[in-house]
C-alpha positions as CSV (number, residue, x, y, z in Angstrom):
1,M,361.6,-38.5,102.8
2,E,363.1,-35.4,101.1
3,L,365.4,-34.4,104.3
4,I,366.9,-37.8,104.9
5,H,367.5,-38.3,101.4
6,S,369.3,-34.8,101.0
7,I,371.2,-35.7,104.3
8,I,372.6,-38.9,102.3
9,K,373.1,-37.3,99.0
10,N,375.3,-34.8,100.4
11,R,376.9,-36.6,103.2
12,K,380.4,-36.1,102.0
13,L,379.7,-32.0,101.7
14,I,378.2,-32.3,105.3
15,W,381.2,-33.9,106.8
16,Q,383.6,-31.7,105.1
17,L,381.7,-28.5,106.0
18,G,381.5,-29.8,109.6
19,K,385.3,-30.3,110.0
20,N,385.7,-26.8,108.6
21,D,383.4,-25.3,111.0
22,F,385.0,-26.8,114.1
23,K,388.4,-25.9,113.0
24,N,387.2,-22.4,112.1
25,R,385.5,-21.8,115.6
26,F,389.1,-21.6,117.2
27,A,391.2,-20.7,114.1
28,S,392.2,-17.3,115.7
29,T,393.8,-18.7,118.8
30,S,397.5,-20.5,119.0
31,L,396.0,-23.7,120.6
32,G,393.2,-23.9,118.0
33,S,391.0,-26.7,118.1
34,I,392.6,-27.9,121.6
35,W,390.5,-25.2,123.2
36,G,387.2,-27.0,122.0
37,F,388.0,-30.0,123.9
38,L,389.9,-28.4,126.8
39,Q,386.9,-26.1,127.9
40,P,383.9,-28.4,128.4
41,F,386.6,-30.9,129.9
42,V,387.4,-28.7,132.7
43,F,383.6,-27.6,133.1
44,M,382.5,-31.3,133.6
45,F,385.6,-32.1,136.1
46,T,384.9,-28.5,137.8
47,Y,381.1,-29.6,138.5
48,V,382.2,-33.1,140.1
49,I,384.8,-31.3,142.4
50,V,382.2,-28.6,143.5
51,F,379.3,-31.0,143.7
52,Q,380.8,-33.9,145.1
53,Y,383.4,-32.6,147.5
54,I,382.2,-29.0,148.5
55,L,378.4,-29.4,148.5
56,K,378.5,-33.1,149.0
57,T,375.5,-33.9,146.7
58,G,375.0,-37.7,146.3
59,S,374.0,-39.5,143.3
60,S,371.9,-42.5,144.4
61,G,372.8,-45.8,146.3
62,N,376.4,-47.0,146.2
63,I,377.2,-45.6,142.9
64,P,380.3,-43.2,142.7
65,Y,379.2,-39.7,142.0
66,V,381.5,-39.3,139.1
67,V,380.3,-42.2,137.3
68,W,376.6,-40.9,137.7
69,F,377.2,-37.3,136.9
70,L,379.8,-37.6,134.0
71,P,377.5,-39.5,131.5
72,G,374.6,-36.9,132.2
73,V,376.6,-33.9,131.8
74,A,378.5,-35.1,128.6
75,I,375.4,-35.9,126.9
76,W,373.8,-32.6,128.2
77,Q,376.7,-30.5,126.7
78,W,376.6,-32.2,123.2
79,L,372.9,-31.8,123.1
80,N,373.1,-27.9,124.4
81,D,376.1,-27.4,121.8
82,S,374.3,-28.9,119.2
83,I,371.1,-27.2,119.4
84,M,372.3,-23.7,119.9
85,S,375.1,-23.8,117.1
86,A,372.5,-25.6,114.3
87,S,369.8,-23.0,115.6
88,N,372.0,-20.5,114.2
89,S,373.7,-22.2,111.4
90,I,371.7,-20.7,108.8
91,R,372.5,-17.1,109.7
92,A,376.0,-18.2,110.0
93,Y,376.1,-19.8,106.7
94,S,374.0,-16.8,105.4
95,Y,376.5,-16.8,102.0
96,L,375.5,-20.4,101.4
97,V,371.6,-19.6,101.6
98,K,372.1,-17.0,98.9
99,K,373.6,-19.5,96.5
100,V,370.5,-21.1,94.8
101,V,372.2,-24.4,94.0
102,F,372.9,-25.2,97.7
103,P,370.6,-27.3,99.8
104,V,369.7,-25.4,102.5
105,D,368.2,-28.0,104.1
106,I,371.3,-29.5,105.1
107,I,373.0,-26.5,107.0
108,P,371.9,-27.4,110.2
109,M,373.5,-30.6,109.8
110,I,376.7,-29.0,109.5
111,S,376.8,-27.4,112.7
112,I,375.7,-30.8,114.4
113,V,378.7,-32.5,112.8
114,A,380.8,-29.7,114.1
115,S,379.4,-30.1,117.6
116,S,379.9,-33.9,117.5
117,F,383.8,-33.6,117.7
118,V,383.7,-32.3,121.0
119,G,380.5,-34.4,122.1
120,L,382.1,-37.6,121.5
121,F,385.3,-36.6,123.4
122,L,383.3,-35.8,126.3
123,I,381.3,-39.1,125.8
124,L,384.5,-40.7,125.5
125,V,386.2,-39.3,128.6
126,A,382.9,-40.5,130.7
127,T,383.0,-44.1,129.2
128,V,386.8,-44.1,130.4
129,V,386.1,-42.9,133.9
130,C,383.1,-45.6,134.3
131,L,385.5,-48.0,133.2
132,V,387.9,-47.4,135.5
133,F,385.4,-47.6,138.2
134,G,384.3,-51.1,136.7
135,Y,381.1,-50.0,135.1
136,L,380.9,-51.6,131.6
137,P,378.8,-49.8,128.8
138,N,375.5,-51.6,127.4
139,L,376.5,-51.6,123.5
140,F,373.0,-51.8,122.8
141,E,371.8,-49.0,124.5
142,F,374.7,-46.8,123.6
143,I,373.6,-47.3,120.0
144,Y,370.2,-46.6,120.7
145,V,371.0,-43.6,122.6
146,L,372.9,-42.1,119.5
147,V,370.3,-43.1,117.4
148,A,367.4,-41.1,119.8
149,F,370.0,-38.1,120.2
150,F,370.5,-37.4,116.3
151,A,366.6,-38.0,115.8
152,F,365.7,-35.4,118.4
153,I,368.3,-33.1,117.8
154,I,367.2,-33.3,114.1
155,A,363.7,-32.8,114.9
156,F,364.2,-30.1,117.1
157,T,366.5,-27.9,115.2
158,R,364.5,-28.5,112.0
159,F,362.0,-25.8,113.8
160,T,364.5,-23.7,115.9
161,S,366.9,-23.2,112.8
162,A,363.8,-21.8,110.6
163,I,362.7,-19.5,113.4
164,T,365.9,-17.9,114.4
165,T,366.6,-17.4,110.8
166,L,363.3,-15.4,110.4
167,V,363.4,-14.0,113.8
168,P,367.0,-13.2,115.1
169,D,366.0,-12.5,118.9
170,F,364.5,-16.0,119.4
171,S,368.4,-17.1,119.6
172,N,368.6,-15.4,122.9
173,L,365.4,-16.7,123.8
174,L,366.4,-20.1,123.1
175,G,369.6,-19.6,125.1
176,I,367.4,-19.1,128.1
177,I,365.3,-21.8,127.8
178,M,368.2,-24.2,127.4
179,Q,369.5,-22.9,130.9
180,L,366.0,-23.6,132.4
181,F,366.2,-27.3,130.8
182,F,369.6,-27.7,132.4
183,W,368.3,-26.9,135.7
184,F,364.9,-28.8,135.0
185,T,366.8,-31.8,133.8
186,P,368.3,-34.6,136.4
187,I,372.0,-33.7,135.6
188,I,373.3,-32.7,138.9
189,W,370.4,-33.6,140.7
190,N,368.5,-37.1,141.0
191,L,365.0,-38.1,140.2
192,S,364.6,-39.9,143.5
193,M,364.5,-36.3,145.2
194,L,361.1,-35.9,143.7
195,E,359.5,-39.1,144.8
196,E,356.9,-37.5,147.1
197,H,355.7,-35.2,144.1
198,N,354.4,-37.5,141.6
199,T,352.7,-35.1,139.3
200,I,356.1,-33.2,138.7
201,L,358.0,-36.1,138.6
202,T,356.1,-37.6,135.8
203,L,356.1,-34.2,133.8
204,I,360.2,-34.2,134.3
205,K,360.2,-38.0,133.2
206,C,358.5,-36.9,129.9
207,S,360.9,-34.0,129.0
208,P,362.9,-35.7,125.8
209,F,366.1,-34.1,127.5
210,T,365.4,-36.3,130.8
211,Y,365.0,-39.1,128.7
212,L,368.2,-38.9,126.8
213,V,370.1,-38.2,129.8
214,T,368.8,-40.5,131.9
215,V,369.0,-43.4,129.2
216,F,372.4,-42.6,128.7
217,R,373.3,-43.1,132.2
218,E,371.6,-46.5,132.1
219,V,374.3,-47.4,129.5
220,F,376.6,-47.6,132.3
221,I,374.4,-48.0,135.4
222,P,371.5,-50.5,134.9
223,G,368.2,-48.4,135.0
224,N,364.4,-49.0,134.1
225,M,363.6,-46.4,131.8
226,L,363.5,-48.7,129.0
227,T,362.1,-51.5,131.0
228,E,358.6,-52.9,130.8
229,N,357.6,-50.6,133.9
230,H,358.7,-47.4,132.1
231,F,358.6,-48.0,128.6
232,L,355.7,-45.3,128.5
233,F,358.5,-42.8,128.6
234,T,360.2,-44.2,125.6
235,I,356.8,-43.9,123.5
236,V,356.2,-40.4,124.9
237,F,359.9,-39.5,123.6
238,W,359.5,-40.8,120.2
239,L,356.0,-39.4,120.0
240,I,357.2,-35.9,120.9
241,T,360.2,-36.1,118.6
242,G,358.0,-37.4,115.8
243,I,355.5,-34.4,116.3
244,M,358.4,-32.0,116.5
245,F,359.8,-33.3,113.3
246,L,356.5,-32.8,111.2
247,W,356.0,-29.2,113.0
248,G,359.4,-28.2,112.3
249,N,359.7,-29.4,108.8
250,S,356.6,-28.1,107.7
251,V,357.7,-24.7,109.2
252,F,361.2,-24.9,107.5
253,K,359.8,-25.8,104.1
254,R,356.9,-22.9,104.3
255,N,359.8,-20.4,105.1
256,K,362.8,-21.6,103.2
257,K,362.1,-19.5,100.4
258,D,362.3,-16.3,102.5
259,F,365.8,-17.1,104.1
260,A,367.6,-15.5,101.5
261,D,365.4,-12.4,101.9
262,V,365.9,-11.8,105.6
263,L,369.6,-12.5,105.6
């Protein structure tokens, strides 16, 4: 496939530009990249304090709330930052688009790499906390989640990066959509709360965001999203991801020639 070949061929360039992108986000501050790690770290534990000790929200069963919550919010923050930055990446790197020899296809990957520095840090924090409470990660599921994560992000931003380039207002709409997904994804609430509403529960389980958040929780807390009883949602996830990639790739390739003109 053309995109995968381009990513592999330009992997060193993607890595270098991704590192520079992350550093440049905080280049004007005295603490530099530290802010990139500090802000989401504080955000995560503020939510833990508010929902566990002030609102007294439970997780499920005897599982500590912090163990249940941190993996979900860590993967979500990584998802959200990757989607928003990659969707705006072509406009951010407009000077590269205008260079005929530069492979425009890899630009969203640069932003995804830049977002992954903080994302992996948050995943590490969640993992350490779970280990402290005695919850060991399932290495196989951990690797699977990473593969599923990048597959979905690449598929999703293949479409959104093209549309945002052509229609700048779409970036604002996407921000609103991601906020809605945050509240409709079981990040701070549990799927068990919808057991009496089967139709709504099924629709939410079919969401790729719900799938990634839930499966990453199951890396530490044994669950059933990947088991025989719920394997249907795994099929749905990969089906949606595949369709999104084919559609997004078509939109991207069809409009790529116009990017330089609208920037």
